[in-house]
MDAnalysis code that builds the backbone (N, CA, C; Angstrom):
import MDAnalysis as mda
import numpy as np

u = mda.Universe.empty(348, n_residues=116, atom_resindex=np.repeat(np.arange(116), 3), trajectory=True)
u.add_TopologyAttr("name", ["N", "CA", "C"] * 116)
u.add_TopologyAttr("resid", np.arange(1, 117))
u.add_TopologyAttr("resname", ["MET", "LYS", "THR", "ILE", "GLY", "PRO", "PHE", "LYS", "LYS", "PRO", "GLU", "SER", "ILE", "PHE", "ILE", "LEU", "ARG", "ARG", "ILE", "ASP", "ASN", "LYS", "VAL", "ILE", "CYS", "GLU", "ASN", "PRO", "THR", "GLU", "SER", "TYR", "GLY", "MET", "THR", "MET", "ASP", "ARG", "LEU", "LEU", "GLU", "LEU", "VAL", "MET", "ASP", "ASP", "VAL", "ALA", "ARG", "PRO", "ALA", "LYS", "ASN", "ILE", "SER", "GLU", "GLN", "LEU", "ASP", "ASN", "LEU", "PHE", "GLN", "ASN", "ILE", "SER", "ARG", "LYS", "GLU", "PHE", "LYS", "ASP", "ALA", "LEU", "ASN", "ILE", "VAL", "ASN", "GLU", "LEU", "ARG", "LYS", "GLU", "ILE", "PRO", "THR", "ASP", "PRO", "ASP", "LEU", "ILE", "GLN", "ALA", "GLU", "ILE", "LEU", "LEU", "HIS", "LYS", "LYS", "VAL", "ILE", "VAL", "CYS", "GLU", "ILE", "TYR", "ASN", "GLN", "LYS", "LYS", "ARG", "ALA", "CYS", "GLN", "PHE"])
u.atoms.positions = np.array([
    [6.931, -10.681, -5.280],
    [6.667, -11.676, -6.287],
    [7.860, -12.612, -6.402],
    [7.566, -13.859, -6.552],
    [8.634, -14.829, -6.715],
    [8.900, -15.055, -8.192],
    [10.162, -15.162, -8.532],
    [10.497, -15.537, -9.891],
    [10.643, -17.045, -9.962],
    [10.604, -17.536, -11.156],
    [10.651, -18.973, -11.362],
    [11.986, -19.521, -10.907],
    [11.945, -20.574, -10.119],
    [13.163, -21.196, -9.611],
    [13.857, -22.040, -10.658],
    [13.575, -23.349, -10.693],
    [14.306, -24.219, -11.595],
    [13.891, -24.078, -13.055],
    [12.737, -23.490, -13.334],
    [12.259, -23.373, -14.708],
    [12.762, -22.083, -15.338],
    [14.018, -22.035, -15.663],
    [14.587, -20.802, -16.185],
    [14.535, -20.735, -17.703],
    [14.494, -21.880, -18.344],
    [14.542, -21.904, -19.799],
    [13.182, -22.306, -20.346],
    [12.766, -21.693, -21.460],
    [11.451, -22.007, -22.025],
    [11.271, -23.488, -22.343],
    [12.343, -24.164, -22.715],
    [12.208, -25.584, -23.059],
    [11.924, -26.453, -21.839],
    [11.997, -25.876, -20.635],
    [11.670, -26.608, -19.405],
    [10.182, -26.528, -19.071],
    [9.439, -25.714, -19.818],
    [8.025, -25.501, -19.539],
    [7.215, -26.003, -20.719],
    [6.160, -26.743, -20.427],
    [5.311, -27.297, -21.472],
    [3.892, -26.766, -21.295],
    [3.344, -26.268, -22.379],
    [1.976, -25.784, -22.378],
    [1.168, -26.737, -23.242],
    [0.165, -27.359, -22.640],
    [-0.682, -28.296, -23.365],
    [-1.980, -27.592, -23.735],
    [-2.316, -27.667, -25.018],
    [-3.541, -27.044, -25.505],
    [-4.336, -28.081, -26.294],
    [-5.655, -27.994, -26.183],
    [-6.509, -28.884, -26.957],
    [-7.046, -28.097, -28.142],
    [-6.731, -28.567, -29.334],
    [-7.180, -27.923, -30.559],
    [-7.739, -29.018, -31.471],
    [-8.997, -28.885, -31.854],
    [-9.657, -29.870, -32.722],
    [-9.503, -31.290, -32.202],
    [-9.800, -31.492, -30.928],
    [-9.713, -32.794, -30.274],
    [-8.310, -33.403, -30.301],
    [-7.309, -32.583, -30.489],
    [-5.919, -33.037, -30.424],
    [-5.214, -32.244, -29.334],
    [-4.275, -32.867, -28.669],
    [-3.486, -32.188, -27.657],
    [-2.183, -31.728, -28.299],
    [-1.952, -30.437, -28.218],
    [-0.756, -29.823, -28.787],
    [0.159, -29.418, -27.637],
    [1.429, -29.761, -27.742],
    [2.416, -29.396, -26.726],
    [3.277, -28.265, -27.276],
    [3.358, -27.174, -26.516],
    [4.151, -26.011, -26.935],
    [5.075, -25.589, -25.803],
    [6.105, -24.862, -26.168],
    [6.977, -24.219, -25.194],
    [6.779, -22.710, -25.338],
    [6.788, -21.975, -24.219],
    [6.695, -20.511, -24.348],
    [7.949, -19.968, -25.036],
    [7.802, -18.821, -25.667],
    [8.948, -18.231, -26.349],
    [9.984, -17.708, -25.368],
    [9.527, -17.338, -24.160],
    [10.450, -16.883, -23.121],
    [9.856, -17.161, -21.762],
    [10.712, -17.319, -20.771],
    [10.227, -17.549, -19.411],
    [11.234, -17.088, -18.362],
    [12.464, -16.908, -18.740],
    [13.512, -16.572, -17.781],
    [13.176, -15.290, -17.041],
    [13.170, -15.365, -15.699],
    [12.926, -14.197, -14.876],
    [11.468, -13.846, -14.683],
    [10.566, -14.598, -15.305],
    [9.143, -14.314, -15.133],
    [8.724, -14.632, -13.704],
    [7.754, -13.891, -13.231],
    [7.170, -14.236, -11.942],
    [6.239, -15.424, -12.142],
    [5.918, -16.087, -11.038],
    [4.999, -17.217, -11.121],
    [3.631, -16.756, -11.613],
    [3.204, -15.572, -11.206],
    [1.922, -15.047, -11.672],
    [1.910, -14.895, -13.188],
    [2.981, -14.324, -13.717],
    [3.049, -14.111, -15.162],
    [3.083, -15.441, -15.912],
    [3.806, -16.411, -15.367],
    [3.856, -17.722, -16.007],
    [2.475, -18.370, -16.006],
    [1.756, -18.254, -14.893],
    [0.400, -18.797, -14.848],
    [-0.511, -18.109, -15.855],
    [-0.356, -16.804, -15.998],
    [-1.134, -16.094, -17.007],
    [-0.844, -16.650, -18.390],
    [0.416, -16.905, -18.665],
    [0.825, -17.433, -19.959],
    [0.251, -18.827, -20.188],
    [0.379, -19.683, -19.201],
    [-0.058, -21.067, -19.339],
    [-1.579, -21.182, -19.342],
    [-2.242, -20.440, -18.469],
    [-3.690, -20.569, -18.310],
    [-4.486, -19.624, -19.215],
    [-3.814, -18.747, -19.935],
    [-4.497, -17.744, -20.766],
    [-5.514, -16.952, -19.948],
    [-5.111, -16.543, -18.767],
    [-5.990, -15.790, -17.882],
    [-5.140, -14.885, -17.010],
    [-5.758, -13.911, -16.380],
    [-5.016, -13.039, -15.487],
    [-4.816, -13.731, -14.149],
    [-3.691, -13.458, -13.504],
    [-3.364, -14.101, -12.238],
    [-4.253, -13.598, -11.101],
    [-4.649, -12.345, -11.155],
    [-5.474, -11.772, -10.082],
    [-6.730, -11.192, -10.735],
    [-7.780, -12.043, -10.881],
    [-8.958, -11.587, -11.612],
    [-9.765, -10.497, -10.918],
    [-9.682, -10.391, -9.603],
    [-10.464, -9.379, -8.901],
    [-9.863, -7.999, -9.174],
    [-10.529, -7.251, -10.025],
    [-10.015, -5.945, -10.436],
    [-9.866, -4.996, -9.251],
    [-10.814, -5.057, -8.322],
    [-10.733, -4.142, -7.180],
    [-9.501, -4.438, -6.319],
    [-9.087, -5.699, -6.224],
    [-7.879, -6.043, -5.464],
    [-6.658, -5.444, -6.152],
    [-6.571, -5.602, -7.463],
    [-5.443, -5.024, -8.210],
    [-5.404, -3.510, -8.067],
    [-6.563, -2.889, -8.138],
    [-6.625, -1.425, -7.992],
    [-6.206, -0.996, -6.586],
    [-6.650, -1.743, -5.580],
    [-6.271, -1.409, -4.209],
    [-4.760, -1.569, -4.013],
    [-4.179, -2.619, -4.588],
    [-2.723, -2.790, -4.484],
    [-1.994, -1.650, -5.178],
    [-2.475, -1.243, -6.350],
    [-1.870, -0.103, -7.051],
    [-1.957, 1.157, -6.191],
    [-3.134, 1.399, -5.610],
    [-3.310, 2.568, -4.741],
    [-2.402, 2.493, -3.525],
    [-2.247, 1.306, -2.983],
    [-1.384, 1.111, -1.823],
    [0.048, 1.530, -2.137],
    [0.594, 1.025, -3.232],
    [1.973, 1.373, -3.592],
    [2.109, 2.855, -3.936],
    [1.074, 3.444, -4.541],
    [1.116, 4.884, -4.828],
    [1.121, 5.692, -3.537],
    [0.300, 5.298, -2.583],
    [0.281, 6.005, -1.290],
    [1.618, 5.890, -0.578],
    [2.220, 4.723, -0.643],
    [3.533, 4.553, -0.014],
    [4.556, 5.464, -0.685],
    [4.552, 5.523, -2.006],
    [5.539, 6.355, -2.702],
    [5.305, 7.841, -2.463],
    [4.043, 8.231, -2.191],
    [3.735, 9.643, -1.889],
    [3.873, 9.952, -0.401],
    [4.304, 8.944, 0.379],
    [4.474, 9.082, 1.826],
    [3.161, 9.389, 2.533],
    [2.077, 8.870, 2.000],
    [0.755, 8.995, 2.619],
    [0.511, 7.705, 3.404],
    [1.194, 7.604, 4.530],
    [1.263, 6.348, 5.267],
    [-0.049, 5.954, 5.942],
    [-0.823, 6.916, 6.414],
    [-2.107, 6.577, 7.043],
    [-3.040, 5.932, 6.024],
    [-3.114, 6.538, 4.841],
    [-3.962, 5.975, 3.786],
    [-3.462, 4.588, 3.376],
    [-2.150, 4.449, 3.282],
    [-1.574, 3.155, 2.914],
    [-1.902, 2.099, 3.957],
    [-1.800, 2.457, 5.215],
    [-2.093, 1.503, 6.283],
    [-3.568, 1.096, 6.273],
    [-4.452, 2.033, 5.962],
    [-5.874, 1.700, 5.849],
    [-6.108, 0.679, 4.740],
    [-5.433, 0.848, 3.609],
    [-5.569, -0.102, 2.502],
    [-5.007, -1.461, 2.902],
    [-3.863, -1.462, 3.585],
    [-3.272, -2.721, 4.055],
    [-4.267, -3.465, 4.933],
    [-4.882, -2.769, 5.863],
    [-5.836, -3.405, 6.776],
    [-7.039, -3.981, 6.036],
    [-7.498, -3.290, 5.006],
    [-8.609, -3.803, 4.204],
    [-8.188, -5.030, 3.390],
    [-7.016, -4.954, 2.777],
    [-6.544, -6.069, 1.949],
    [-6.220, -7.313, 2.775],
    [-5.802, -7.119, 4.004],
    [-5.513, -8.273, 4.880],
    [-6.736, -9.155, 5.057],
    [-7.922, -8.559, 5.002],
    [-9.159, -9.332, 5.141],
    [-9.397, -10.217, 3.914],
    [-8.958, -9.743, 2.754],
    [-9.219, -10.444, 1.498],
    [-8.078, -11.368, 1.073],
    [-6.849, -10.864, 1.175],
    [-5.688, -11.612, 0.660],
    [-4.538, -11.566, 1.673],
    [-4.712, -12.164, 2.837],
    [-3.722, -12.014, 3.913],
    [-2.327, -12.559, 3.594],
    [-2.212, -13.528, 2.707],
    [-0.897, -14.118, 2.425],
    [-0.373, -13.758, 1.035],
    [-0.986, -12.790, 0.385],
    [-0.567, -12.398, -0.959],
    [0.839, -11.802, -0.926],
    [1.742, -12.276, -1.796],
    [3.125, -11.761, -1.798],
    [3.218, -10.255, -2.048],
    [2.339, -9.711, -2.896],
    [2.380, -8.268, -3.165],
    [1.978, -7.470, -1.929],
    [1.001, -7.989, -1.193],
    [0.580, -7.306, 0.035],
    [1.693, -7.357, 1.077],
    [2.308, -8.496, 1.220],
    [3.414, -8.636, 2.176],
    [4.567, -7.718, 1.802],
    [4.883, -7.656, 0.512],
    [5.940, -6.756, 0.044],
    [5.591, -5.303, 0.354],
    [4.340, -4.933, 0.137],
    [3.914, -3.559, 0.414],
    [3.997, -3.243, 1.904],
    [3.603, -4.195, 2.746],
    [3.686, -3.976, 4.198],
    [5.126, -3.763, 4.641],
    [6.026, -4.557, 4.121],
    [7.446, -4.415, 4.471],
    [7.964, -3.058, 4.017],
    [7.627, -2.685, 2.790],
    [8.057, -1.391, 2.265],
    [7.473, -0.249, 3.093],
    [6.204, -0.368, 3.455],
    [5.556, 0.661, 4.263],
    [6.256, 0.827, 5.609],
    [6.508, -0.271, 6.290],
    [7.180, -0.191, 7.599],
    [8.593, 0.381, 7.464],
    [9.274, -0.002, 6.417],
    [10.626, 0.511, 6.186],
    [10.594, 2.029, 5.972],
    [9.675, 2.485, 5.135],
    [9.591, 3.922, 4.852],
    [9.168, 4.714, 6.089],
    [8.272, 4.150, 6.895],
    [7.854, 4.831, 8.121],
    [9.044, 4.994, 9.050],
    [9.838, 3.952, 9.197],
    [11.023, 4.027, 10.071],
    [12.004, 5.070, 9.549],
    [12.249, 5.068, 8.255],
    [13.175, 6.041, 7.663],
    [12.655, 7.456, 7.873],
    [11.351, 7.658, 7.683],
    [10.787, 8.996, 7.871],
    [10.829, 9.428, 9.327],
    [10.617, 8.495, 10.234],
    [10.714, 8.849, 11.659],
    [12.119, 9.309, 12.005],
    [13.117, 8.626, 11.493],
    [14.507, 9.041, 11.721],
    [14.762, 10.396, 11.077],
    [14.285, 10.554, 9.842],
    [14.487, 11.809, 9.124],
    [13.758, 12.955, 9.819],
    [12.551, 12.681, 10.342],
    [11.764, 13.719, 11.002],
    [12.383, 14.203, 12.300],
    [13.279, 13.442, 12.852],
    [13.968, 13.911, 14.047],
    [14.837, 15.118, 13.703],
    [15.197, 15.216, 12.441],
    [16.024, 16.345, 12.003],
    [15.194, 17.398, 11.273],
    [14.243, 16.945, 10.433],
    [13.420, 17.852, 9.644],
    [12.009, 17.308, 9.562],
    [11.063, 18.127, 9.162],
    [9.671, 17.685, 8.980],
    [9.421, 17.481, 7.487],
    [9.437, 16.211, 7.030],
    [9.263, 15.966, 5.612],
    [8.183, 14.921, 5.309],
    [7.874, 14.070, 6.249],
    [6.928, 12.988, 5.999],
    [5.625, 13.251, 6.724],
    [4.519, 12.824, 6.089],
    [3.203, 13.003, 6.687],
    [2.764, 11.710, 7.363],
    [2.253, 11.835, 8.570],
    [1.717, 10.677, 9.292],
    [0.283, 10.928, 9.665],
])
């Protein structure tokens, strides 16, 4: 996930709302360090990733990686690539998965601890 670049202070962000045929300009109470997804949720009053099954699959993916269930994680990655090939969370998970697989392969040369 990317954090906000130049928009670090709430006064740099303007939220326009229409209330009773008037346009109201507001600043968020906080924004520093927010991801772009979270900022969009704040501004648009909506969730950044509306497809619940995608969010659940990403959650399952990271859980499988943390449990060292790499085959299951790779299956989820392959499925998600069809739906969201350039999603930052998916890319982050793929990098983490490959990193953990490499570490486990090195570790397995000495002991058997990771499942493949």
